[in-house]
C-alpha positions in Angstrom: -77.6 198.3 -1.5 -76.5 199.7 2.1 -78.5 198.5 5.2 -79.1 201.6 6.9 -78.9 199.9 10.4 -75.5 199.2 9.7 -74.4 202.7 9.3 -77.0 204.8 11.6 -75.5 203.4 14.8 -72.4 205.1 16.4 -70.4 201.8 16.3 -67.2 201.7 14.9 -66.7 198.1 13.2 -63.7 195.5 13.2 -63.4 192.8 11.4 -61.4 189.3 12.5 -60.6 187.2 9.5 -59.7 183.6 10.9 -56.9 182.1 8.3 -55.1 180.1 10.8 -56.3 176.6 9.5 -53.8 173.8 8.9 -55.8 172.1 6.4 -54.9 168.7 7.5 -57.8 166.8 5.9 -57.0 168.4 2.3 -53.0 168.5 3.1 -52.5 172.0 2.8 -54.0 175.3 4.3 -57.1 175.8 2.0 -57.1 179.4 2.6 -54.3 179.9 0.3 -55.2 178.0 -2.5 -55.3 180.1 -5.7 -58.8 180.4 -6.7 -59.5 182.7 -9.8 -56.0 184.1 -9.5 -56.2 185.0 -5.8 -55.7 182.8 -2.6 -59.0 182.0 -1.0 -58.7 184.3 1.9 -57.8 187.4 -0.6 -61.6 186.8 -2.1 -63.4 187.7 1.8 -60.5 190.3 2.4 -61.5 192.1 -0.8 -65.2 192.2 0.2 -64.0 193.8 3.8 -61.7 196.3 1.9 -64.6 198.0 -0.2 -66.9 198.3 3.0 -66.3 202.0 4.3 -68.4 200.6 7.2 -65.4 198.5 8.4 -62.6 200.6 10.2 -60.0 197.9 10.8 -59.1 194.2 10.0 -57.3 191.7 12.0 -56.2 188.7 10.1 -55.0 185.5 11.8 -52.7 183.2 10.2 -50.4 180.3 10.6 -46.8 181.7 12.0 -45.3 180.3 8.2 -47.9 182.2 6.4 -47.6 185.6 8.1 -45.4 187.2 5.6 -47.5 186.1 2.6 -50.5 187.2 4.3 -49.0 190.5 4.8 -48.2 190.8 1.7 -51.7 189.5 0.4 -53.5 192.2 2.8 -51.0 194.7 1.7 -52.0 194.5 -1.9 -56.0 194.4 -0.9 -56.2 197.0 1.4 -55.3 200.3 0.4 -57.2 202.6 2.7 -58.3 200.1 5.6 -55.9 199.3 8.4 -55.4 196.0 8.9 -52.8 193.7 11.0 -51.9 190.3 10.5 -51.3 188.3 13.7 -50.1 184.8 14.2 -53.2 182.3 15.2 -53.6 180.2 18.7 -53.8 176.5 19.2 -57.4 176.7 18.9 -59.9 178.5 16.8 -61.2 180.3 19.8 -57.5 181.2 20.9 -57.0 182.4 17.1 -60.2 184.6 17.5 -59.1 185.8 20.6 -55.6 187.0 19.1 -57.5 188.6 16.2 -59.7 190.5 19.0 -56.5 191.6 20.5 -55.0 193.0 17.3 -57.9 195.5 17.0 -57.9 198.8 18.2 -59.8 199.9 21.3 -61.9 202.6 19.0 -63.5 199.5 17.4 -67.1 199.0 19.4 -68.5 196.2 17.3 -66.5 193.3 15.6 -67.5 190.5 13.3 -65.6 187.2 12.9 -65.4 185.7 9.5 -63.7 182.2 8.4 -61.3 183.0 5.9 -61.6 179.8 4.1 -65.0 181.0 3.3 -64.5 183.3 0.1 -68.2 184.0 -1.0 -68.6 186.9 1.4 -71.1 189.4 0.3 -71.1 193.3 1.7 -74.9 193.1 1.8 -74.7 190.0 4.1 -72.3 192.0 5.9 -74.3 194.8 6.4 -77.3 192.9 7.3 -75.4 191.3 10.3 -74.2 194.6 11.3 -77.6 195.9 11.4 -79.0 193.3 13.7 -76.3 193.9 15.9 -76.8 198.0 15.8 -80.6 197.7 16.4 -80.1 195.5 19.5 
């Protein structure tokens, strides 16, 4: 199901996936845990990769996870351009790093937590439609 509001605007959408958490309570970064044969973060990346409305994705990761995250993203994104960048000292700084990694052609951005895998395209489109309708 497509939300026509998301595609009727002249917005070019970028997505920032914040996956730079250290997982201190769990003892390791949860976004990299294997779930159903893929790291947790891979599931939301796959959703974005299947959405033609998303023009570019910036993935924010811990410094020691950059290489692995690049490899995962390269396997998932066949046509959508992506960048993997290092996170900051805070979530706000990590989001800022992700925003900085998006090209200037992105005129609207959504931010998603990379440790939240149950992302559905219909929900993304509904949110995009709300922004486009504003």
